[in-house]
C-alpha positions in Angstrom: 31.3 -9.3 -71.9 29.7 -10.6 -68.8 29.6 -8.2 -65.8 28.8 -10.3 -62.8 27.6 -7.4 -60.7 29.4 -8.6 -57.6 32.9 -8.8 -56.3 34.8 -11.3 -58.3 36.5 -14.2 -56.5 39.8 -12.9 -58.0 41.0 -10.5 -60.7 43.2 -12.4 -63.1 45.5 -10.0 -64.9 47.3 -10.9 -68.1 50.0 -8.4 -68.9 50.7 -8.4 -72.6 49.6 -11.9 -73.5 50.9 -13.3 -76.8 49.0 -16.5 -77.5 45.2 -16.3 -78.1 44.6 -20.0 -77.1 46.1 -19.4 -73.7 43.9 -16.3 -73.2 40.9 -18.3 -74.3 41.6 -21.1 -71.8 42.2 -18.5 -69.0 38.9 -16.9 -69.9 37.2 -20.2 -69.4 38.9 -20.7 -66.0 37.9 -17.2 -65.0 34.2 -17.8 -66.0 34.1 -21.1 -64.2 35.5 -19.5 -61.0 33.6 -16.2 -61.1 36.8 -14.2 -61.6 37.3 -11.1 -63.6 39.8 -11.2 -66.4 41.9 -8.2 -67.1 43.8 -8.1 -70.4 46.5 -5.4 -70.5 47.7 -4.2 -74.0 49.7 -4.4 -76.1 48.8 -8.0 -76.8 49.9 -10.4 -79.6 46.5 -11.1 -81.2 43.1 -9.7 -82.0 40.3 -9.9 -79.4 37.4 -8.6 -81.5 34.2 -10.7 -81.9 35.2 -12.1 -85.3 38.5 -13.3 -84.0 36.8 -14.9 -81.0 34.3 -16.7 -83.2 37.1 -18.0 -85.4 38.9 -19.3 -82.4 35.8 -21.2 -81.2 35.4 -19.1 -78.0 31.6 -19.7 -77.9 31.6 -19.2 -74.1 33.3 -15.8 -74.2 30.0 -14.0 -73.3 30.3 -15.7 -69.9 33.7 -14.1 -69.3 33.8 -10.9 -67.3 36.7 -9.3 -69.2 38.1 -5.8 -69.1 40.7 -4.6 -71.5 43.3 -1.9 -70.5 45.3 0.1 -73.0 48.5 -0.2 -70.9 49.9 -1.2 -67.5 49.6 2.4 -66.4 46.0 2.6 -67.5 45.3 -0.7 -65.6 46.8 0.7 -62.4 45.0 4.0 -62.7 41.5 2.4 -63.2 41.9 -0.6 -60.9 44.1 0.6 -58.0 44.6 -2.9 -56.7 44.8 -3.1 -52.9 46.3 -6.6 -52.9 48.2 -8.0 -55.9 50.2 -11.2 -56.3 52.8 -11.6 -59.1 53.4 -15.0 -60.5 56.8 -15.5 -62.0 59.5 -18.2 -62.3 61.7 -15.6 -60.6 59.3 -15.1 -57.6 61.0 -15.2 -54.2 58.2 -17.1 -52.4 56.3 -20.3 -53.1 52.7 -20.1 -54.2 51.8 -22.1 -51.0 53.1 -19.4 -48.7 50.6 -16.8 -50.0 47.4 -16.1 -48.1 44.8 -15.2 -50.7 41.7 -13.2 -50.1 38.6 -12.7 -52.2 39.1 -9.8 -54.6 42.9 -10.2 -54.8 44.6 -9.5 -58.1 46.7 -12.3 -59.7 49.2 -10.9 -62.2 50.8 -13.0 -64.9 53.2 -11.8 -67.6 53.5 -12.7 -71.3 54.3 -16.2 -72.3 57.8 -15.5 -73.8 59.4 -13.3 -71.1 57.0 -12.9 -68.1 56.9 -9.4 -66.7 59.7 -7.0 -67.1 62.1 -6.1 -64.2 60.3 -2.8 -63.7 57.0 -4.4 -63.0 58.6 -7.1 -60.8 60.3 -4.4 -58.8 57.1 -2.3 -58.6 55.2 -5.3 -57.1 57.9 -6.0 -54.6 58.2 -2.3 -53.6 54.4 -1.8 -53.4 53.3 -5.1 -51.8 56.5 -6.8 -50.5 58.9 -9.4 -51.9 56.6 -12.1 -50.6 54.0 -11.0 -53.2 56.3 -12.3 -56.0 55.3 -16.0 -56.2 56.6 -19.0 -58.0 54.8 -22.3 -58.6 57.0 -25.1 -57.2 58.3 -27.5 -59.9 60.2 -30.1 -57.9 61.1 -32.3 -60.9 61.9 -29.4 -63.2 65.2 -30.5 -64.8 65.3 -28.5 -68.0 61.7 -27.1 -67.6 61.9 -23.3 -67.0 58.2 -22.6 -66.6 54.7 -23.9 -67.0 52.2 -23.0 -69.7 50.5 -19.7 -68.9 47.0 -21.2 -68.8 48.2 -24.0 -66.5 49.9 -21.5 -64.2 46.7 -19.4 -63.9 44.6 -22.4 -63.2 46.9 -23.8 -60.5 47.1 -20.4 -58.8 43.4 -19.5 -59.0 42.3 -22.9 -57.7 44.8 -22.7 -54.8 43.3 -19.3 -54.0 39.8 -20.8 -54.2 40.8 -23.6 -51.8 42.0 -21.0 -49.3 39.0 -18.7 -49.6 36.6 -21.7 -49.3 38.5 -22.9 -46.2 38.5 -19.5 -44.6 34.7 -19.1 -45.3 34.1 -22.6 -43.8 36.1 -21.7 -40.6 34.2 -18.4 -40.2 30.8 -20.1 -40.2 
């Protein structure tokens, strides 16, 4: 996997992803933005080289991807100073967050998101305002967005903010 040798724009964290195509699409977004992708096990598919080839992930060598055996192993190795949880149960809108380069963006599995323990940990560690939801003003009957779509929306909003901050500083 690629190791960019510099601080990533963001760390995109997938907690127990279940659908390989979503993870592949998220990897492409991460590579395009200069983000590091963290995949936290257990996961619902195989990530070895043969599986990636079969899925047509011919760009995977450009993805700066780290795999972690568990949520606890992720926390022990990464020790995130700033983390944002994205959840349909988030208490704040994505647009209230103030992202900074190097932030961790956490997304749960496609079927259930993150568990209540992880949600509570984020709120207790970083504050309730770090549990974000993506606004869906016309969401009658739509409970959530596709994981890859949610990651792209969130990462590009973060990029917009970081770019705007950099432009104001210069």
